Rosetta silent file (secondary structure, phi, psi, omega in degrees, C-alpha in Angstrom):
SEQUENCE: XXXXXXXXXXXXXXXXXXXXXXXXXXXXXXXXXXXXXXXXXXXXXXXXXXXXXXXXXXXXXXXXXXXXXXXXXXXXXXXXXXXXXXXXXXXXXXXXXXXXXXXXXXXXXXXXXXXXXXXXXXXXXXXXXXXXXXXXXXXXXXXXXXXXXXXXXXXXXXXXXXXXXXXXXXXXXXXXXXXXXXXXXXXXXXXXXXXXXXXXXXX
SCORE:     score description
SCORE:     0.000 S_00000001
   1 L     0.000  -40.667 -178.063  -26.515   -2.063    1.804 S_00000001
   2 H   -63.900  -49.092 -173.178  -24.700   -5.439    1.801 S_00000001
   3 H   -62.841  -38.741  179.982  -22.775   -4.456   -1.398 S_00000001
   4 H   -58.464  -50.575 -177.875  -21.748   -0.999    0.275 S_00000001
   5 H   -53.961  -47.432 -179.563  -20.387   -2.912    3.292 S_00000001
   6 H   -56.036  -50.032 -177.812  -18.398   -5.235    1.026 S_00000001
   7 H   -63.191  -42.986  177.797  -16.928   -2.277   -0.884 S_00000001
   8 H   -61.830  -41.070  179.028  -16.008   -0.529    2.312 S_00000001
   9 H   -68.240  -41.888  174.336  -14.313   -3.601    3.710 S_00000001
  10 H   -57.528  -42.217 -176.333  -12.421   -4.053    0.478 S_00000001
  11 H   -68.854  -35.029  179.481  -11.329   -0.450    0.431 S_00000001
  12 H   -66.790  -45.039 -175.845   -9.976   -0.732    4.100 S_00000001
  13 H   -61.163  -46.336 -179.838   -8.033   -3.870    3.234 S_00000001
  14 H   -59.714  -41.655  173.084   -6.473   -2.259    0.158 S_00000001
  15 H   -55.568  -47.805 -176.772   -5.500    0.878    2.216 S_00000001
  16 H   -62.151  -51.297 -178.086   -3.899   -1.294    4.803 S_00000001
  17 H   -68.578  -27.416  178.370   -1.906   -3.499    2.371 S_00000001
  18 H   -78.118   -8.540 -172.952   -0.809   -0.572    0.368 S_00000001
  19 L  -126.332   13.438  170.776    0.722    1.270    3.319 S_00000001
  20 L   -61.270  135.617 -171.570    2.526   -1.369    5.299 S_00000001
  21 E  -114.603  135.105  170.306    5.832    0.208    6.100 S_00000001
  22 E  -108.872  130.200 -174.421    9.365   -1.204    6.440 S_00000001
  23 L   -51.467  124.436  179.225   11.726    1.074    8.252 S_00000001
  24 L    87.556  -10.831 -171.862   13.661    3.154    5.720 S_00000001
  25 E  -139.648  131.926  169.004   11.641    1.729    2.751 S_00000001
  26 E   -89.542  126.099 -168.740    8.256    2.519    1.454 S_00000001
  27 L  -128.529  126.757  177.830    6.759   -0.809    0.390 S_00000001
  28 L   -92.608  127.406 -177.902    3.735   -1.823   -1.606 S_00000001
  29 L  -101.245  121.857  178.959    2.442   -5.197   -0.326 S_00000001
  30 L  -135.992 -163.553 -178.312    0.886   -7.591   -2.769 S_00000001
  31 L   -66.867  -26.148 -172.972    0.568  -11.256   -3.508 S_00000001
  32 L   -97.238    1.645 -178.211    4.237  -11.512   -4.470 S_00000001
  33 L   -82.089  146.848 -179.184    5.619   -9.695   -1.398 S_00000001
  34 L   -90.671   47.566  179.523    7.609  -11.587    1.269 S_00000001
  35 L  -129.105  129.407 -173.814    5.822  -10.034    4.176 S_00000001
  36 L  -107.995  130.939 -177.437    3.346  -11.803    6.362 S_00000001
  37 L   -80.006  -53.926 -178.709    0.758   -9.742    8.206 S_00000001
  38 L  -102.232  131.275 -174.012   -0.587  -12.158   10.711 S_00000001
  39 E  -141.548  162.922  176.690    1.767  -14.594   12.542 S_00000001
  40 E   -67.441  142.086  178.952    1.832  -16.798   15.565 S_00000001
  41 E  -146.687  112.343 -178.573    2.872  -15.109   18.761 S_00000001
  42 L    53.709 -119.829 -177.912    3.350  -17.129   21.927 S_00000001
  43 L   -91.875  -12.895 -175.578   -0.115  -18.878   22.501 S_00000001
  44 E  -122.762 -133.158 -175.842   -2.053  -16.531   20.279 S_00000001
  45 E  -131.173  157.746  177.793   -1.665  -14.348   17.269 S_00000001
  46 E   -99.069   96.735 -176.808    0.154  -11.103   16.570 S_00000001
  47 L   -98.981  161.902  179.473   -2.671   -8.865   15.542 S_00000001
  48 E   -69.429  136.663  177.586   -2.835   -5.309   14.326 S_00000001
  49 E   -94.604  -14.622  176.224   -3.540   -3.047   17.228 S_00000001
  50 E   164.035 -178.552 -178.051   -4.898   -0.047   15.336 S_00000001
  51 E  -134.755   72.615  177.668   -4.414    2.526   12.528 S_00000001
  52 E   -65.172  148.157  176.898   -3.337    5.785   14.211 S_00000001
  53 E   -78.568  147.511 -178.593   -3.130    8.970   12.197 S_00000001
  54 L   -91.562  168.951  174.660    0.355   10.398   11.542 S_00000001
  55 L  -138.206  124.555  178.864    1.834   13.817   12.141 S_00000001
  56 L   -75.024  158.656  176.068    4.572   15.371   10.051 S_00000001
  57 L  -170.205 -161.538 -173.239    7.659   17.189   11.532 S_00000001
  58 L   -77.767   93.143 -175.574   11.287   17.761   11.187 S_00000001
  59 L  -105.435  130.263  178.772   12.381   14.366    9.781 S_00000001
  60 L   -83.439  121.394 -171.325   15.895   13.325    8.921 S_00000001
  61 L   -94.120   16.767 -179.788   15.796   11.484    5.651 S_00000001
  62 H   -63.822  155.002  177.817   19.194    9.774    5.915 S_00000001
  63 H    59.949   26.081  176.821   19.379    6.121    4.855 S_00000001
  64 H    76.239   19.984 -172.237   16.182    6.538    2.775 S_00000001
  65 L   -57.544  142.202 -179.530   14.015    7.086    5.902 S_00000001
  66 L   -98.740  134.743 -178.984   10.309    7.505    5.095 S_00000001
  67 E  -103.171  149.241  178.452    8.650   10.436    6.955 S_00000001
  68 L   -61.525  146.697  179.575    5.227   10.722    8.444 S_00000001
  69 L  -112.105  138.584  178.067    2.306   12.484    6.597 S_00000001
  70 L   -63.403  134.495  175.653   -0.275   14.474    8.419 S_00000001
  71 L    73.920   -5.959  177.440   -3.465   12.525    8.700 S_00000001
  72 L   -72.584  143.486 -176.472   -2.174    9.320    7.139 S_00000001
  73 E   -90.355  130.958 -179.078   -3.213    6.108    8.740 S_00000001
  74 E  -125.602  153.723 -173.412   -0.337    3.811    9.901 S_00000001
  75 E   -90.317  127.920 -179.972   -0.398    0.225   11.121 S_00000001
  76 E  -104.636  132.720  178.227    0.286   -0.331   14.855 S_00000001
  77 E  -128.058  136.725  174.136    1.632   -3.478   16.408 S_00000001
  78 L  -115.230   20.831 -177.721    2.325   -4.330   20.052 S_00000001
  79 L  -147.896  160.908  177.950    3.683   -7.755   19.445 S_00000001
  80 L  -136.258  167.429  176.473    6.274   -9.681   17.463 S_00000001
  81 L   -59.934  159.499  174.453    6.738  -13.371   16.281 S_00000001
  82 L   -63.952  145.607 -175.782    7.965  -15.871   18.786 S_00000001
  83 L   -91.593  146.835  176.146   11.806  -16.008   19.157 S_00000001
  84 L  -140.655 -169.688  177.764   13.626  -19.165   18.425 S_00000001
  85 L   -77.412   -3.551 -177.396   17.147  -20.321   17.578 S_00000001
  86 L  -150.860   63.717 -176.386   16.397  -19.266   13.968 S_00000001
  87 E   -77.219  121.895  174.168   13.979  -16.322   14.103 S_00000001
  88 E   -66.459  138.756  175.972   12.997  -14.886   10.742 S_00000001
  89 E  -160.337  172.982  171.841   13.289  -11.045   10.391 S_00000001
  90 E  -106.077  137.037  172.763   14.048   -8.217    8.134 S_00000001
  91 E   -97.359  126.979  175.370   17.276   -6.279    8.531 S_00000001
  92 E  -125.207 -178.281 -166.304   17.020   -2.555    7.906 S_00000001
  93 E  -115.864  136.130 -176.148   19.529    0.249    8.231 S_00000001
  94 L  -153.142  152.444  171.412   19.724    2.956   10.896 S_00000001
  95 L  -104.633  128.840  177.225   22.024    5.499   12.417 S_00000001
  96 L  -100.435    5.793  179.929   22.366    5.595   16.136 S_00000001
  97 L   -76.665  164.970  173.756   24.638    8.632   16.160 S_00000001
  98 L   -60.287  130.588  179.693   23.795   12.136   17.295 S_00000001
  99 L    80.495    1.915 -178.119   21.998   13.952   14.498 S_00000001
 100 L   -89.322 -173.365 -174.912   21.337   10.737   12.644 S_00000001
 101 L   -82.314    2.976  170.459   18.006    9.339   11.391 S_00000001
 102 L   -70.959   -7.206 -174.803   17.587    7.334   14.561 S_00000001
 103 L    84.551 -129.489 -178.682   16.108   10.210   16.450 S_00000001
 104 L   -82.663 -163.045  178.361   17.022   10.576   20.061 S_00000001
 105 L   -65.224  156.743 -174.888   19.257    8.720   22.439 S_00000001
 106 L   -65.120  145.557 -175.131   19.030    4.939   22.460 S_00000001
 107 L   -66.940  -34.609 -172.356   16.226    3.569   24.619 S_00000001
 108 L   -81.992  -27.375 -172.634   18.315    0.982   26.548 S_00000001
 109 L  -135.097   11.989  175.368   21.258    3.047   27.642 S_00000001
 110 L    48.786   44.693  168.444   20.177    6.757   27.019 S_00000001
 111 L  -151.657  167.848  178.711   23.090    7.546   24.720 S_00000001
 112 L   -83.734  160.207  177.255   24.198    7.831   21.120 S_00000001
 113 L  -130.081  134.210  176.744   26.351    5.247   19.308 S_00000001
 114 L   -65.203  159.215  178.794   28.944    5.781   16.562 S_00000001
 115 L   -65.763  -13.402 -179.657   28.469    4.236   13.233 S_00000001
 116 L   -82.502  -13.623 -173.267   31.386    1.963   13.882 S_00000001
 117 L   -79.890  142.315  170.532   29.527    0.114   16.722 S_00000001
 118 L   -88.198   90.739  178.251   27.725   -3.237   16.188 S_00000001
 119 E  -135.422  153.847 -174.618   24.390   -2.264   17.552 S_00000001
 120 E  -140.355  160.904  168.386   20.773   -2.899   16.710 S_00000001
 121 E  -117.597  141.372 -178.200   17.277   -1.949   17.484 S_00000001
 122 E  -115.068  152.155  179.159   14.549   -4.598   17.781 S_00000001
 123 E   -57.362  152.870 -174.191   10.860   -4.332   17.141 S_00000001
 124 H   -45.298  -47.561  178.430    8.734   -3.536   20.151 S_00000001
 125 H   -61.209  -40.102 -176.756    7.502   -7.034   20.866 S_00000001
 126 H   -73.075  -30.863 -171.972   10.990   -8.602   20.669 S_00000001
 127 H   -75.095  -42.998 -170.136   12.571   -5.845   22.786 S_00000001
 128 H  -155.660    6.860 -174.691   10.372   -5.918   25.928 S_00000001
 129 H  -115.767    6.063  179.421    6.952   -7.418   25.390 S_00000001
 130 L  -115.254   34.529  178.068    7.533  -11.133   25.181 S_00000001
 131 L    69.393   12.850  173.977    8.525  -11.681   28.840 S_00000001
 132 L  -137.335  120.425  178.725   12.162  -11.275   28.035 S_00000001
 133 L   -80.155  124.011 -176.730   14.107   -7.932   28.335 S_00000001
 134 L  -111.300    7.323 -178.457   16.701   -7.779   25.629 S_00000001
 135 L   -61.501  136.345  177.050   18.128   -4.328   26.328 S_00000001
 136 L    62.939   18.659  178.197   21.901   -4.319   26.382 S_00000001
 137 L  -102.389  160.725 -179.781   21.963   -7.984   25.526 S_00000001
 138 E   -94.101  147.859  169.875   23.808   -9.601   22.586 S_00000001
 139 E  -136.127  159.470  179.477   22.099  -11.357   19.686 S_00000001
 140 E  -105.512  133.467 -177.142   23.438  -13.348   16.754 S_00000001
 141 E  -115.502  122.007  173.935   22.442  -12.238   13.248 S_00000001
 142 E  -107.867  126.265  177.378   22.656  -14.628   10.380 S_00000001
 143 E  -175.060  148.547  175.677   22.447  -13.462    6.740 S_00000001
 144 L    61.887   28.006 -179.731   24.241  -13.538    3.420 S_00000001
 145 L    83.933   -1.171 -174.773   26.189  -16.531    4.462 S_00000001
 146 E  -126.316  173.802 -179.947   27.698  -14.801    7.385 S_00000001
 147 E  -141.117  149.321 -176.975   27.052  -14.201   11.061 S_00000001
 148 E  -151.666  145.220  175.962   27.699  -11.355   13.436 S_00000001
 149 E   -98.581  137.249 -178.603   27.081  -10.571   17.198 S_00000001
 150 E  -143.462  150.304 -177.395   25.480   -7.165   17.918 S_00000001
 151 E   -91.194  133.900  176.385   24.213   -5.377   21.039 S_00000001
 152 E   -80.769  111.139 -178.929   20.607   -4.419   21.432 S_00000001
 153 E  -118.222  -10.376 -168.164   20.534   -0.749   22.423 S_00000001
 154 E  -144.203  164.151  172.533   17.253    0.556   20.982 S_00000001
 155 E  -102.517  132.208  170.982   13.663   -0.090   20.275 S_00000001
 156 E   -99.056   94.433 -164.813   12.375   -0.124   16.705 S_00000001
 157 L   -65.917  119.333  175.058    8.933    1.136   17.723 S_00000001
 158 L  -107.802    4.999  175.400    5.993   -0.529   16.143 S_00000001
 159 L  -112.482  -31.958  179.507    3.548    1.104   18.638 S_00000001
 160 L  -128.302  150.621 -171.269    4.433    4.767   18.910 S_00000001
 161 L  -173.155  177.447  176.342    5.703    6.917   16.146 S_00000001
 162 L    60.947   44.316  174.698    5.510   10.295   14.195 S_00000001
 163 L  -146.424  178.481 -174.492    7.154   12.364   16.954 S_00000001
 164 H   -62.840  -37.797 -178.935   10.503   13.868   17.722 S_00000001
 165 H   -62.231  -28.974 -177.411   11.775   10.813   19.576 S_00000001
 166 H  -111.899   26.058  172.485   11.084    8.602   16.503 S_00000001
 167 L    60.300   26.256 -171.813   12.300   11.139   13.944 S_00000001
 168 L    42.711   44.812  172.554    8.737   11.665   12.756 S_00000001
 169 E  -102.950  156.457  172.637    8.905    8.332   11.026 S_00000001
 170 L   -62.173  171.651 -177.050    6.122    5.767   10.656 S_00000001
 171 L   -73.912  153.256  171.718    6.045    2.710   12.913 S_00000001
 172 L   -72.233  159.996  171.155    8.386   -0.188   12.374 S_00000001
 173 L   -65.353  167.713  179.256    7.214   -3.604   11.235 S_00000001
 174 L   -80.122   -6.701 -174.534    6.765   -6.181   13.990 S_00000001
 175 L  -132.417   51.696 -175.306    9.694   -8.303   12.736 S_00000001
 176 E  -108.566  130.337  165.466   12.465   -5.749   12.343 S_00000001
 177 E  -112.877  104.459 -169.713   16.122   -5.748   13.280 S_00000001
 178 E   -93.452  110.229 -161.750   17.187   -2.223   12.601 S_00000001
 179 E  -119.182  152.794  179.272   21.058   -2.324   12.452 S_00000001
 180 L   -74.427  164.480 -179.646   23.924    0.087   12.279 S_00000001
 181 H   -59.481  -28.385  179.483   26.039    0.330    9.097 S_00000001
 182 H   -67.073  -35.390  173.490   28.846   -1.694   10.747 S_00000001
 183 H   -58.340  -47.614 -179.799   26.399   -4.676   11.090 S_00000001
 184 H   -62.624  -35.925 -179.135   25.644   -4.402    7.469 S_00000001
 185 H   -69.250  -44.354 -179.787   29.287   -4.303    6.594 S_00000001
 186 H   -64.720  -27.251  176.202   30.001   -7.355    8.728 S_00000001
 187 L   -86.338   -0.255  179.919   27.359   -9.291    6.854 S_00000001
 188 L    71.714   32.116  179.847   28.875   -8.195    3.545 S_00000001
 189 L  -103.479  149.192  178.038   25.744   -6.260    2.588 S_00000001
 190 L   -90.802  135.213 -179.206   25.637   -3.029    0.645 S_00000001
 191 H   -59.911  -27.781 -179.844   23.672   -0.202    2.379 S_00000001
 192 H   -61.963  -25.169  179.241   21.792    0.609   -0.918 S_00000001
 193 H   -56.998  -44.420  176.737   19.852   -2.615   -0.495 S_00000001
 194 L    84.100  -42.509  174.226   17.931   -1.004    2.301 S_00000001
 195 E  -149.821  148.832 -172.114   16.292   -4.177    3.637 S_00000001
 196 E  -150.209  139.671 -178.789   17.388   -7.834    3.766 S_00000001
 197 E   -85.502  133.154 -172.897   15.930  -11.073    5.053 S_00000001
 198 E  -137.138  178.198  162.660   17.856  -12.526    7.970 S_00000001
 199 E  -134.355  149.183  175.844   17.475  -14.824   10.938 S_00000001
 200 E  -141.691  173.703 -177.419   18.606  -14.068   14.509 S_00000001
 201 E  -153.355  162.383  170.961   18.756  -15.551   17.954 S_00000001
 202 E   -77.210  153.318  179.086   19.558  -14.762   21.521 S_00000001
 203 L  -102.960    0.000    0.000   23.142  -15.399   22.702 S_00000001
């Protein structure tokens, strides 16, 4: 019985590690990956909140978007790492335009945004769960030796997903800055990269 419990625990861990998802990229997490699962958050820890099952639907695959699979377990977070003057994050690519892979209208202003606008979505914890509302506020993004100011207009949801509003995509990581093509261009990054390590701060 003890051996069976160990095997089940190992299986659950492998399933979780193999399905951690970065917006727009399907990623296998192993010992060499630069992704941390558990991190400090305020006075406690940023823990996994659950493994809800996914539901497939009409998913726009622009920008390499990964689409939900029926019955697949996804990792849910309701927190993000603490914000500082040099907050580590991953930069991903998203369209905020009508008909784009961003899904519906932006959470913060209930409208779509052209690809030429410097706009971003923040992971759920950073947008509205750490006692600071960042909707329609500016943030500074540093990466690739450059810096750019961008407006927060959307939530990169790490808690709710696999529905029309979220383009039937899996949840975002807890440390994601999901940016428009113009933000990527301002940082001198090619969209084909898909994901890039950055830092950001409030303005």
